[in-house]
N, C-alpha and C positions, 0 to 999 in steps of 0.2 A: 406581530404573528409570531405565533409558538413554533419553535422547530426542535428538531428532535436533534438532544447533547449524543456525540457516541463515540462516547469519553469515561469513566470513570472521576477522573479529577477534570477541571476546569478552570481559566486562568484569563483574565483580560489583559487588553493589548500593554495596558498600563503598566501592567503586571513585569510585560513577558518583554516592551520597555524594560522597566528598573534592573531589571536582572533575570537575564535568559535561559542562564546556564541555570539557576536556582527554578526555577518554573520548567524545565526539561527535566531536569531531576530527581524534582517534587515526587514522580509517577512511576518513580522506581524504575523506568524499564517500559511503562506502559505507554499510550497516546496520549497525551493531553490538549483535550479543545481550547483553544483560544478564540474567546468572545468580542466582541465587539457591540459594543448598546448588549445587550445578552442575548446575544443571537452569534452560535459560534460563522467563525469568520472564515478559520481554517483549523488544519489538528498537526500540531508535531508531535512528530515519533520518532524514535529514535535512530540511529543509521542502522543498526543491525538491523532493529524489526522494519525498515525503508527496502533494504536490501533482499529480504524473506519474501515481504511481499510483493518486489520486482518478482522477486525470482515465480512465485507461483503465480505472478500474471502469465508470463508466460509460459508455465506445464500446460493453462488453464489454453490457449492458443496453440497450445502443439495441438495437444488434445484435441478439439477441434478441428485440426486440419487433418488430422487421422483420420478421423470420423468421418469425418467430408471425400476422402480419398479409399477408405475403406472398398467399399464395392466396386474401385477400377479392378483392372484386370491386371496383374503382373507380367515384367518382361523378362527374363532372364537374360542376364548378360555375364560376359567369363572376364574375369580382370586384364582378357589378356587386349579384351574387347576394347578397353579402355586407353 
């Protein structure tokens, strides 16, 4: 079966086992596709990239929540009432 590889750099699991930091740094901050029998098994991304991805996903989830609640009636509340 053919699979899309969504990274410019790829490495085998064998290469990853032999020298994980070399594989991770070989893409200079971009994701690395880790292949098992020439099929993508997972992607190795730097911590900074992963954190940005998680922040972006959270933003998208919050945006969806805002869109869902956009038409709801608002309720005025004073700080003293809280």
